[in-house]
VEXDREN-818699 format. One record per residue (C-alpha): x negated, z, y negated; residue in three letters. Coordinates in steps of 0.2 Angstrom, whole numbers, padded with zeros to 4 digits, always signed. Example, Ala and Ser with C-alpha at 12.3 -4.5 7.8 and 13.67 -1.06 7.14 Angstrom:
BEGIN
-0062+0039+0022ALA -0068+0036+0005SER 
***
This chain:
BEGIN
+0542-0743-0751UNK +0534-0728-0742UNK +0539-0711-0738UNK +0527-0696-0738UNK +0533-0683-0725UNK +0528-0665-0722UNK +0529-0663-0703UNK +0529-0646-0693UNK +0529-0649-0675UNK +0537-0634-0668UNK +0538-0615-0667UNK +0533-0605-0652UNK +0548-0605-0641UNK +0554-0607-0623UNK +0569-0618-0619UNK +0585-0616-0611UNK +0595-0627-0600UNK +0605-0641-0608UNK +0621-0646-0599UNK +0628-0663-0596UNK +0647-0665-0591UNK +0643-0674-0575UNK +0625-0669-0573UNK +0613-0659-0582UNK +0595-0660-0590UNK +0584-0644-0588UNK +0572-0640-0601UNK +0553-0637-0598UNK +0543-0630-0612UNK +0525-0626-0616UNK +0519-0613-0629UNK +0516-0623-0646UNK +0507-0619-0662UNK +0514-0622-0679UNK +0504-0637-0686UNK +0507-0644-0704UNK +0502-0662-0708UNK +0506-0675-0721UNK +0508-0693-0716UNK +0513-0708-0725UNK +0524-0720-0715UNK +0530-0738-0718UNK +0547-0742-0725UNK +0554-0747-0708UNK +0552-0729-0702UNK +0567-0718-0704UNK +0564-0705-0718UNK +0567-0687-0715UNK +0572-0677-0730UNK +0570-0660-0722UNK +0555-0655-0711UNK +0565-0642-0703UNK +0574-0656-0694UNK +0559-0656-0682UNK +0559-0638-0679UNK +0572-0632-0666UNK +0573-0613-0662UNK +0579-0609-0644UNK +0580-0595-0632UNK +0578-0595-0613UNK +0575-0586-0597UNK +0563-0599-0592UNK +0544-0595-0591UNK +0533-0608-0601UNK +0526-0621-0589UNK +0510-0622-0597UNK +0498-0610-0607UNK +0491-0624-0617UNK +0495-0629-0635UNK +0496-0647-0641UNK +0492-0652-0659UNK +0503-0666-0665UNK +0504-0677-0680UNK +0518-0689-0686UNK +0516-0707-0685UNK +0529-0721-0688UNK +0545-0717-0679UNK +0536-0706-0666UNK +0525-0691-0663UNK +0508-0693-0656UNK +0498-0679-0649UNK +0479-0674-0650UNK +0470-0667-0635UNK +0478-0651-0629UNK +0467-0635-0633UNK +0468-0618-0626UNK +0481-0606-0635UNK +0467-0593-0636UNK +0457-0605-0647UNK +0470-0609-0660UNK +0479-0597-0672UNK +0497-0599-0676UNK +0493-0604-0694UNK +0481-0618-0689UNK +0482-0634-0700UNK +0476-0651-0694UNK +0466-0661-0707UNK +0465-0679-0705UNK +0470-0696-0713UNK +0486-0694-0723UNK +0491-0712-0723UNK +0497-0722-0708UNK +0503-0740-0710UNK +0517-0744-0698UNK +0511-0762-0697UNK +0495-0757-0690UNK +0503-0749-0675UNK +0514-0764-0671UNK +0502-0770-0658UNK +0503-0754-0648UNK +0521-0756-0646UNK +0524-0774-0645UNK +0521-0774-0626UNK +0534-0760-0624UNK +0547-0766-0612UNK +0561-0757-0620UNK +0558-0764-0637UNK +0569-0779-0633UNK +0580-0770-0620UNK +0599-0774-0623UNK +0614-0780-0613UNK +0607-0798-0613UNK +0589-0793-0608UNK +0584-0793-0590UNK +0565-0796-0590UNK +0559-0779-0598UNK +0541-0776-0592UNK +0541-0757-0591UNK +0559-0757-0583UNK +0553-0769-0570UNK +0538-0757-0566UNK +0549-0742-0562UNK +0555-0739-0545UNK +0573-0738-0550UNK +0586-0733-0563UNK +0602-0723-0564UNK +0619-0730-0566UNK +0636-0723-0570UNK +0652-0734-0568UNK +0662-0727-0583UNK +0668-0734-0599UNK +0665-0726-0616UNK +0681-0716-0614UNK +0676-0710-0596UNK +0688-0722-0586UNK +0682-0732-0572UNK +0674-0749-0576UNK +0682-0764-0567UNK +0672-0773-0553UNK +0668-0787-0565UNK +0661-0776-0578UNK +0651-0767-0565UNK +0644-0784-0559UNK +0639-0789-0576UNK +0630-0772-0578UNK +0621-0773-0562UNK +0616-0791-0566UNK +0604-0783-0579UNK +0595-0773-0566UNK +0588-0785-0554UNK +0570-0779-0558UNK +0574-0762-0551UNK +0572-0759-0532UNK +0584-0744-0532UNK +0600-0740-0541UNK +0605-0722-0542UNK +0623-0717-0541UNK +0629-0699-0544UNK +0646-0699-0535UNK +0657-0710-0524UNK +0671-0712-0537UNK +0678-0727-0546UNK +0674-0738-0531UNK +0656-0738-0537UNK +0648-0740-0520UNK +0658-0756-0516UNK +0657-0763-0533UNK +0638-0760-0535UNK +0635-0766-0517UNK +0644-0782-0520UNK +0634-0785-0536UNK +0616-0780-0531UNK +0603-0792-0525UNK +0599-0792-0506UNK +0582-0783-0509UNK +0590-0769-0519UNK +0595-0752-0512UNK +0607-0739-0517UNK +0603-0721-0520UNK +0620-0714-0515UNK +0626-0697-0522UNK +0639-0684-0516UNK +0641-0674-0532UNK +0654-0661-0528UNK +0650-0649-0514UNK +0668-0646-0510UNK +0671-0664-0507UNK +0658-0668-0495UNK +0669-0674-0481UNK +0679-0685-0493UNK +0663-0693-0500UNK +0656-0696-0483UNK +0672-0705-0479UNK +0671-0716-0494UNK +0653-0720-0490UNK +0658-0724-0472UNK +0671-0736-0478UNK +0660-0744-0491UNK +0643-0747-0482UNK +0642-0759-0467UNK +0623-0760-0467UNK +0613-0744-0468UNK +0598-0754-0474UNK +0607-0755-0491UNK +0605-0736-0493UNK +0589-0729-0500UNK +0594-0711-0498UNK +0609-0699-0500UNK +0609-0685-0512UNK +0620-0669-0512UNK +0623-0661-0529UNK +0614-0664-0546UNK +0606-0650-0555UNK +0618-0637-0549UNK +0606-0623-0547UNK +0598-0626-0564UNK +0616-0625-0570UNK +0621-0609-0562UNK +0635-0619-0552UNK +0628-0616-0535UNK +0615-0604-0527UNK +0601-0610-0516UNK +0610-0604-0500UNK +0625-0615-0505UNK +0614-0630-0508UNK +0607-0627-0490UNK +0624-0626-0483UNK +0630-0642-0492UNK +0615-0652-0487UNK +0616-0647-0469UNK +0635-0651-0469UNK +0632-0668-0477UNK +0618-0672-0466UNK +0629-0668-0451UNK +0644-0678-0457UNK +0633-0693-0462UNK +0625-0693-0444UNK +0642-0694-0437UNK +0645-0710-0446UNK +0629-0718-0440UNK +0618-0714-0455UNK +0600-0708-0449UNK +0591-0710-0466UNK +0585-0696-0478UNK +0596-0683-0487UNK +0591-0673-0502UNK +0597-0661-0515UNK +0593-0665-0533UNK +0589-0652-0546UNK +0578-0650-0561UNK +0559-0648-0559UNK +0561-0631-0567UNK +0574-0626-0555UNK +0564-0631-0540UNK +0548-0622-0547UNK +0558-0606-0549UNK +0567-0608-0532UNK +0554-0616-0521UNK +0565-0613-0506UNK +0574-0629-0512UNK +0559-0639-0506UNK +0564-0635-0488UNK +0581-0642-0488UNK +0577-0660-0493UNK +0568-0674-0483UNK +0558-0677-0499UNK +0557-0668-0515UNK +0570-0676-0528UNK +0569-0669-0545UNK +0575-0673-0563UNK +0561-0671-0576UNK +0562-0676-0594UNK +0547-0676-0606UNK +0559-0674-0620UNK +0565-0657-0614UNK +0547-0650-0613UNK +0548-0650-0632UNK +0530-0653-0634UNK +0526-0670-0627UNK +0523-0685-0637UNK +0532-0700-0630UNK +0516-0710-0627UNK +0510-0696-0616UNK +0526-0696-0606UNK +0518-0704-0590UNK +0503-0692-0590UNK +0514-0677-0592UNK +0525-0683-0578UNK +0510-0686-0567UNK +0505-0668-0569UNK +0523-0662-0565UNK +0523-0672-0549UNK +0507-0665-0544UNK +0512-0647-0548UNK +0529-0648-0539UNK +0521-0656-0524UNK +0509-0642-0523UNK +0523-0629-0525UNK +0532-0637-0511UNK +0518-0636-0499UNK +0509-0653-0502UNK +0517-0662-0488UNK +0533-0670-0494UNK +0534-0685-0506UNK +0540-0682-0523UNK +0552-0694-0532UNK +0557-0691-0551UNK +0576-0695-0550UNK +0579-0695-0568UNK +0567-0698-0583UNK +0568-0706-0600UNK +0570-0702-0618UNK +0585-0701-0630UNK +0587-0713-0644UNK +0599-0702-0655UNK +0602-0684-0659UNK +0592-0669-0666UNK +0574-0666-0662UNK +0570-0653-0649UNK +0554-0644-0655UNK +0542-0658-0658UNK +0551-0671-0648UNK +0561-0683-0658UNK +0575-0694-0652UNK +0573-0713-0657UNK +0573-0730-0650UNK +0555-0732-0654UNK +0550-0716-0645UNK +0560-0721-0630UNK +0550-0738-0630UNK +0534-0728-0630UNK +0540-0716-0617UNK +0545-0730-0605UNK +0529-0739-0607UNK +0519-0724-0604UNK +0529-0720-0589UNK +0528-0738-0582UNK +0509-0738-0585UNK +0506-0721-0576UNK +0520-0716-0563UNK +0531-0732-0561UNK +0532-0731-0542UNK +0537-0713-0543UNK +0552-0713-0555UNK +0570-0718-0558UNK +0573-0721-0576UNK +0588-0713-0585UNK +0599-0722-0589UNK +0606-0739-0589UNK +0619-0737-0604UNK +0623-0723-0616UNK +0636-0711-0609UNK +0648-0709-0623UNK +0660-0701-0612UNK +0649-0686-0611UNK +0649-0671-0622UNK +0635-0673-0635UNK +0627-0656-0631UNK +0619-0644-0643UNK +0606-0656-0648UNK +0618-0671-0649UNK +0607-0681-0637UNK +0617-0681-0621UNK +0626-0697-0624UNK +0611-0707-0630UNK +0598-0711-0616UNK +0604-0729-0612UNK +0590-0741-0610UNK +0600-0757-0611UNK +0610-0752-0627UNK 
***
Protein backbone atom coordinates (compact mmCIF):
# COMPACT_ATOMS: atom_id res chain seq x y z
CA UNK A 1 0.00 0.00 0.00
CA UNK A 2 1.23 3.49 -0.78
CA UNK A 3 0.24 6.93 0.43
CA UNK A 4 0.25 10.08 -1.66
CA UNK A 5 0.94 13.11 0.50
CA UNK A 6 0.71 16.81 -0.32
CA UNK A 7 3.57 18.49 1.47
CA UNK A 8 3.99 22.14 2.36
CA UNK A 9 7.37 22.92 3.84
CA UNK A 10 6.79 26.04 5.88
CA UNK A 11 5.44 29.57 6.05
CA UNK A 12 7.70 32.57 6.33
CA UNK A 13 8.37 32.92 10.05
CA UNK A 14 10.89 33.50 12.77
CA UNK A 15 11.22 31.18 15.75
CA UNK A 16 10.96 31.78 19.46
CA UNK A 17 12.96 30.05 22.18
CA UNK A 18 11.62 26.77 23.48
CA UNK A 19 12.21 25.88 27.10
CA UNK A 20 13.41 22.72 28.75
CA UNK A 21 12.71 22.14 32.40
CA UNK A 22 16.39 21.56 33.20
CA UNK A 23 17.92 23.21 30.15
CA UNK A 24 16.59 24.86 27.04
CA UNK A 25 16.87 24.70 23.29
CA UNK A 26 17.00 27.94 21.37
CA UNK A 27 15.50 28.19 17.93
CA UNK A 28 17.29 29.46 14.92
CA UNK A 29 15.38 30.24 11.79
CA UNK A 30 15.83 31.11 8.14
CA UNK A 31 13.28 32.78 5.90
CA UNK A 32 11.44 30.09 3.94
CA UNK A 33 9.18 29.85 0.94
CA UNK A 34 5.90 27.95 0.71
CA UNK A 35 6.58 25.03 -1.62
CA UNK A 36 3.97 22.47 -2.62
CA UNK A 37 5.01 19.02 -3.80
CA UNK A 38 3.24 15.69 -4.04
CA UNK A 39 5.25 12.61 -3.14
CA UNK A 40 4.37 8.92 -3.00
CA UNK A 41 6.03 7.04 -0.17
CA UNK A 42 6.21 3.38 0.76
CA UNK A 43 3.88 1.75 3.23
CA UNK A 44 6.54 1.67 5.90
CA UNK A 45 6.48 5.44 6.14
CA UNK A 46 4.13 7.14 8.57
CA UNK A 47 1.13 8.62 6.71
CA UNK A 48 0.13 12.16 7.53
CA UNK A 49 -3.52 12.92 7.01
CA UNK A 50 -3.15 16.68 7.20
CA UNK A 51 -0.46 18.60 5.38
CA UNK A 52 -0.88 21.39 7.91
CA UNK A 53 0.93 19.19 10.40
CA UNK A 54 4.10 20.22 8.62
CA UNK A 55 3.41 23.92 8.99
CA UNK A 56 4.10 25.59 12.30
CA UNK A 57 3.36 29.24 12.89
CA UNK A 58 5.44 31.01 15.49
CA UNK A 59 6.58 34.44 16.54
CA UNK A 60 9.86 35.65 17.92
CA UNK A 61 12.10 38.56 18.62
CA UNK A 62 14.98 36.74 16.98
CA UNK A 63 16.34 38.00 13.69
CA UNK A 64 16.53 35.27 11.01
CA UNK A 65 20.04 33.85 10.83
CA UNK A 66 19.99 33.57 7.05
CA UNK A 67 18.62 35.46 4.06
CA UNK A 68 18.41 32.28 2.02
CA UNK A 69 15.43 30.17 1.09
CA UNK A 70 15.52 26.37 0.97
CA UNK A 71 13.26 24.42 -1.36
CA UNK A 72 12.32 21.08 0.16
CA UNK A 73 10.47 17.95 -0.85
CA UNK A 74 9.18 15.03 1.18
CA UNK A 75 10.83 11.63 0.86
CA UNK A 76 10.10 8.59 3.02
CA UNK A 77 10.18 9.52 6.70
CA UNK A 78 12.31 12.61 6.23
CA UNK A 79 12.65 15.93 4.47
CA UNK A 80 15.44 16.44 1.94
CA UNK A 81 16.34 19.85 0.62
CA UNK A 82 17.43 21.11 -2.75
CA UNK A 83 20.09 23.75 -3.15
CA UNK A 84 19.44 27.00 -1.33
CA UNK A 85 18.50 29.90 -3.56
CA UNK A 86 18.33 33.59 -2.94
CA UNK A 87 15.05 34.78 -1.47
CA UNK A 88 15.05 37.51 -4.10
CA UNK A 89 14.86 34.90 -6.85
CA UNK A 90 11.89 32.89 -5.57
CA UNK A 91 8.34 34.08 -5.00
CA UNK A 92 6.26 32.94 -2.06
CA UNK A 93 3.94 30.96 -4.33
CA UNK A 94 6.72 29.02 -6.02
CA UNK A 95 5.98 25.40 -6.84
CA UNK A 96 8.62 22.73 -7.32
CA UNK A 97 7.95 20.33 -10.15
CA UNK A 98 9.72 16.99 -10.04
CA UNK A 99 9.04 13.27 -9.90
CA UNK A 100 5.96 12.57 -7.85
CA UNK A 101 6.85 9.06 -6.79
CA UNK A 102 9.59 7.85 -4.48
CA UNK A 103 10.03 4.22 -3.50
CA UNK A 104 11.08 3.88 0.14
CA UNK A 105 13.06 0.73 -0.66
CA UNK A 106 15.24 2.61 -3.13
CA UNK A 107 16.50 4.79 -0.31
CA UNK A 108 17.43 2.00 2.05
CA UNK A 109 21.07 2.04 1.02
CA UNK A 110 21.36 5.70 1.95
CA UNK A 111 20.26 5.03 5.50
CA UNK A 112 21.64 1.55 6.11
CA UNK A 113 24.95 2.96 7.30
CA UNK A 114 23.32 5.37 9.72
CA UNK A 115 24.62 4.51 13.15
CA UNK A 116 21.49 5.50 14.98
CA UNK A 117 19.39 3.06 13.00
CA UNK A 118 20.24 0.29 15.43
CA UNK A 119 20.85 2.43 18.48
CA UNK A 120 19.16 0.95 21.53
CA UNK A 121 19.90 0.16 25.14
CA UNK A 122 21.69 -2.98 24.01
CA UNK A 123 23.77 -1.39 21.25
CA UNK A 124 27.25 -0.03 21.86
CA UNK A 125 28.85 0.02 18.42
CA UNK A 126 26.91 2.77 16.66
CA UNK A 127 29.16 4.12 13.93
CA UNK A 128 28.04 7.75 13.89
CA UNK A 129 27.81 7.89 17.68
CA UNK A 130 31.41 6.71 17.86
CA UNK A 131 32.47 9.50 15.55
CA UNK A 132 31.07 12.26 17.75
CA UNK A 133 33.30 13.87 20.32
CA UNK A 134 30.89 13.16 23.14
CA UNK A 135 27.33 12.87 24.36
CA UNK A 136 25.14 14.40 27.07
CA UNK A 137 23.80 12.32 29.95
CA UNK A 138 21.21 12.99 32.65
CA UNK A 139 21.02 10.61 35.66
CA UNK A 140 17.24 10.73 36.10
CA UNK A 141 14.48 8.15 35.90
CA UNK A 142 11.39 8.77 33.79
CA UNK A 143 9.69 10.26 36.85
CA UNK A 144 12.62 12.59 37.58
CA UNK A 145 14.11 10.79 40.57
CA UNK A 146 17.81 9.93 40.78
CA UNK A 147 18.98 6.75 39.10
CA UNK A 148 20.86 4.25 41.25
CA UNK A 149 24.61 3.80 40.88
CA UNK A 150 24.03 0.43 39.21
CA UNK A 151 21.58 1.93 36.71
CA UNK A 152 24.05 4.71 35.90
CA UNK A 153 26.77 2.11 35.40
CA UNK A 154 24.56 0.21 32.95
CA UNK A 155 23.86 3.43 31.06
CA UNK A 156 27.48 4.52 30.87
CA UNK A 157 28.47 1.07 29.61
CA UNK A 158 26.63 1.99 26.39
CA UNK A 159 28.76 5.09 25.86
CA UNK A 160 32.26 3.66 25.65
CA UNK A 161 32.78 5.03 22.14
CA UNK A 162 32.44 8.63 23.31
CA UNK A 163 35.48 10.54 24.56
CA UNK A 164 33.39 13.01 26.58
CA UNK A 165 30.29 12.59 28.73
CA UNK A 166 28.55 15.86 29.53
CA UNK A 167 26.71 16.31 32.84
CA UNK A 168 24.51 19.33 33.50
CA UNK A 169 24.69 19.46 37.29
CA UNK A 170 26.23 17.90 40.37
CA UNK A 171 23.08 16.33 41.84
CA UNK A 172 22.19 12.64 42.26
CA UNK A 173 25.82 11.69 43.00
CA UNK A 174 26.15 11.77 39.22
CA UNK A 175 29.83 12.76 39.15
CA UNK A 176 30.91 9.89 41.38
CA UNK A 177 28.60 7.37 39.72
CA UNK A 178 29.64 8.28 36.18
CA UNK A 179 33.28 8.51 37.20
CA UNK A 180 33.13 4.99 38.63
CA UNK A 181 31.46 3.65 35.48
CA UNK A 182 33.41 5.36 32.69
CA UNK A 183 36.48 4.00 30.96
CA UNK A 184 39.93 5.33 31.83
CA UNK A 185 40.14 7.22 28.55
CA UNK A 186 36.84 9.06 28.92
CA UNK A 187 36.53 12.54 30.40
CA UNK A 188 33.68 14.32 32.15
CA UNK A 189 32.25 17.62 31.00
CA UNK A 190 31.11 18.79 34.43
CA UNK A 191 28.25 21.22 34.93
CA UNK A 192 27.30 23.75 37.57
CA UNK A 193 23.69 24.46 36.65
CA UNK A 194 22.43 26.84 39.33
CA UNK A 195 24.23 30.16 39.63
CA UNK A 196 23.17 30.50 43.27
CA UNK A 197 24.73 27.13 44.16
CA UNK A 198 28.24 27.59 42.83
CA UNK A 199 30.04 27.04 46.14
CA UNK A 200 27.98 23.96 46.98
CA UNK A 201 28.54 22.53 43.50
CA UNK A 202 32.27 23.16 43.63
CA UNK A 203 32.35 21.40 47.00
CA UNK A 204 30.68 18.34 45.45
CA UNK A 205 33.18 18.42 42.59
CA UNK A 206 36.03 18.60 45.09
CA UNK A 207 34.69 15.60 47.00
CA UNK A 208 34.04 13.56 43.85
CA UNK A 209 37.15 14.13 41.73
CA UNK A 210 40.52 12.82 42.81
CA UNK A 211 42.29 13.17 39.47
CA UNK A 212 41.69 16.32 37.42
CA UNK A 213 42.77 14.49 34.27
CA UNK A 214 39.28 12.95 34.35
CA UNK A 215 37.74 16.37 33.72
CA UNK A 216 37.42 17.86 30.24
CA UNK A 217 35.97 21.19 31.37
CA UNK A 218 33.51 22.73 33.82
CA UNK A 219 30.49 24.68 32.61
CA UNK A 220 28.50 27.30 34.48
CA UNK A 221 24.81 27.56 33.62
CA UNK A 222 23.02 26.30 30.52
CA UNK A 223 21.04 28.53 28.15
CA UNK A 224 20.26 31.00 30.92
CA UNK A 225 20.65 34.11 28.76
CA UNK A 226 18.60 32.51 25.99
CA UNK A 227 15.92 31.80 28.60
CA UNK A 228 15.91 35.22 30.14
CA UNK A 229 16.96 33.71 33.47
CA UNK A 230 20.26 35.59 33.66
CA UNK A 231 21.88 38.67 32.17
CA UNK A 232 25.28 38.60 30.53
CA UNK A 233 26.69 40.45 33.54
CA UNK A 234 25.34 37.77 35.84
CA UNK A 235 26.94 35.09 33.69
CA UNK A 236 30.29 36.88 33.88
CA UNK A 237 30.05 37.14 37.66
CA UNK A 238 29.10 33.46 37.94
CA UNK A 239 31.91 32.25 35.66
CA UNK A 240 34.46 34.37 37.51
CA UNK A 241 33.19 33.08 40.85
CA UNK A 242 33.25 29.47 39.73
CA UNK A 243 36.72 29.80 38.22
CA UNK A 244 38.03 31.24 41.48
CA UNK A 245 36.39 28.53 43.60
CA UNK A 246 37.63 25.79 41.30
CA UNK A 247 41.16 27.18 41.38
CA UNK A 248 41.03 27.05 45.17
CA UNK A 249 40.40 23.30 45.07
CA UNK A 250 43.24 22.70 42.64
CA UNK A 251 41.48 22.73 39.28
CA UNK A 252 43.43 24.59 36.60
CA UNK A 253 41.48 23.51 33.51
CA UNK A 254 39.01 25.39 31.35
CA UNK A 255 35.78 26.98 32.52
CA UNK A 256 32.95 27.95 30.18
CA UNK A 257 29.41 29.24 30.14
CA UNK A 258 27.00 27.42 27.83
CA UNK A 259 24.21 29.11 25.94
CA UNK A 260 22.44 28.75 22.63
CA UNK A 261 24.22 29.77 19.49
CA UNK A 262 21.57 32.44 18.95
CA UNK A 263 22.10 33.89 22.42
CA UNK A 264 25.84 34.19 21.80
CA UNK A 265 25.22 35.72 18.36
CA UNK A 266 22.95 38.30 19.93
CA UNK A 267 25.24 38.82 22.95
CA UNK A 268 28.84 38.42 21.68
CA UNK A 269 30.16 39.66 25.02
CA UNK A 270 29.52 36.08 26.19
CA UNK A 271 32.47 35.03 24.03
CA UNK A 272 34.79 36.83 26.43
CA UNK A 273 33.82 34.91 29.55
CA UNK A 274 34.63 31.37 28.47
CA UNK A 275 37.98 29.72 27.80
CA UNK A 276 36.46 28.29 24.62
CA UNK A 277 33.10 28.91 22.93
CA UNK A 278 30.51 26.38 24.14
CA UNK A 279 27.13 26.62 22.42
CA UNK A 280 24.06 24.44 22.00
CA UNK A 281 22.89 24.33 18.39
CA UNK A 282 20.12 22.15 16.94
CA UNK A 283 19.34 21.98 13.21
CA UNK A 284 15.75 21.03 14.08
CA UNK A 285 15.12 24.40 15.72
CA UNK A 286 16.24 26.24 12.63
CA UNK A 287 13.00 25.02 11.10
CA UNK A 288 14.44 24.91 7.62
CA UNK A 289 17.14 22.24 7.67
CA UNK A 290 16.68 18.77 6.22
CA UNK A 291 18.15 16.15 8.58
CA UNK A 292 20.68 14.86 6.08
CA UNK A 293 22.09 18.39 5.82
CA UNK A 294 22.48 18.80 9.59
CA UNK A 295 26.25 18.44 9.53
CA UNK A 296 26.75 21.05 6.83
CA UNK A 297 24.39 23.41 8.63
CA UNK A 298 26.32 22.99 11.89
CA UNK A 299 29.60 23.51 10.09
CA UNK A 300 28.31 26.87 8.91
CA UNK A 301 27.11 27.80 12.41
CA UNK A 302 30.49 26.91 13.90
CA UNK A 303 32.29 29.07 11.34
CA UNK A 304 29.91 31.97 11.89
CA UNK A 305 30.07 31.93 15.68
CA UNK A 306 33.84 31.62 15.66
CA UNK A 307 34.01 34.72 13.48
CA UNK A 308 31.55 36.60 15.71
CA UNK A 309 33.69 35.70 18.72
CA UNK A 310 36.88 37.05 17.18
CA UNK A 311 38.22 33.98 15.40
CA UNK A 312 40.64 33.00 18.16
CA UNK A 313 38.84 30.66 20.55
CA UNK A 314 37.83 27.13 19.59
CA UNK A 315 34.13 26.30 19.27
CA UNK A 316 32.45 23.22 20.70
CA UNK A 317 28.80 22.42 20.00
CA UNK A 318 27.73 21.19 23.42
CA UNK A 319 24.30 19.90 22.34
CA UNK A 320 23.06 18.80 18.96
CA UNK A 321 20.69 16.15 17.73
CA UNK A 322 17.19 15.57 16.38
CA UNK A 323 13.93 14.66 18.16
CA UNK A 324 12.11 11.43 17.38
CA UNK A 325 8.55 12.35 18.41
CA UNK A 326 6.35 15.43 18.58
CA UNK A 327 5.02 18.00 16.14
CA UNK A 328 6.90 19.37 13.17
CA UNK A 329 8.60 22.72 13.56
CA UNK A 330 8.17 24.43 10.20
CA UNK A 331 9.71 21.94 7.72
CA UNK A 332 11.61 19.97 10.37
CA UNK A 333 9.84 16.73 11.27
CA UNK A 334 10.56 14.64 14.38
CA UNK A 335 11.09 10.93 13.68
CA UNK A 336 13.59 8.18 14.37
CA UNK A 337 14.47 8.01 10.68
CA UNK A 338 15.20 11.73 10.63
CA UNK A 339 17.31 11.40 13.76
CA UNK A 340 19.32 8.67 12.06
CA UNK A 341 19.93 10.85 9.04
CA UNK A 342 20.84 13.86 11.15
CA UNK A 343 23.30 11.91 13.29
CA UNK A 344 24.96 10.40 10.25
CA UNK A 345 25.31 13.81 8.62
CA UNK A 346 26.74 15.27 11.81
CA UNK A 347 29.17 12.37 12.14
CA UNK A 348 30.31 12.72 8.56
CA UNK A 349 30.87 16.47 8.77
CA UNK A 350 31.62 17.84 12.25
CA UNK A 351 32.08 14.80 14.49
CA UNK A 352 35.05 16.13 16.41
CA UNK A 353 33.32 19.43 17.20
CA UNK A 354 30.06 18.23 18.74
CA UNK A 355 28.48 16.55 21.74
CA UNK A 356 25.33 14.67 20.80
CA UNK A 357 22.06 15.28 22.61
CA UNK A 358 21.14 13.01 24.36
CA UNK A 359 21.62 9.45 25.69
CA UNK A 360 18.00 8.64 26.58
CA UNK A 361 14.60 10.26 26.27
CA UNK A 362 13.95 12.70 29.12
CA UNK A 363 10.39 11.74 30.02
CA UNK A 364 10.68 13.69 33.27
CA UNK A 365 10.63 16.96 31.31
CA UNK A 366 7.67 19.02 30.22
CA UNK A 367 6.93 18.04 26.61
CA UNK A 368 7.03 21.69 25.48
CA UNK A 369 4.85 23.49 22.97
CA UNK A 370 5.87 21.18 20.11
CA UNK A 371 5.86 18.01 22.19
CA UNK A 372 9.48 17.19 21.36
CA UNK A 373 11.34 18.05 24.56
CA UNK A 374 11.18 14.54 25.96
CA UNK A 375 12.25 12.73 22.81
CA UNK A 376 15.85 13.37 21.85
CA UNK A 377 17.21 10.07 23.16
CA UNK A 378 19.63 8.23 20.88
CA UNK A 379 19.72 4.94 22.76
CA UNK A 380 15.95 4.52 23.12
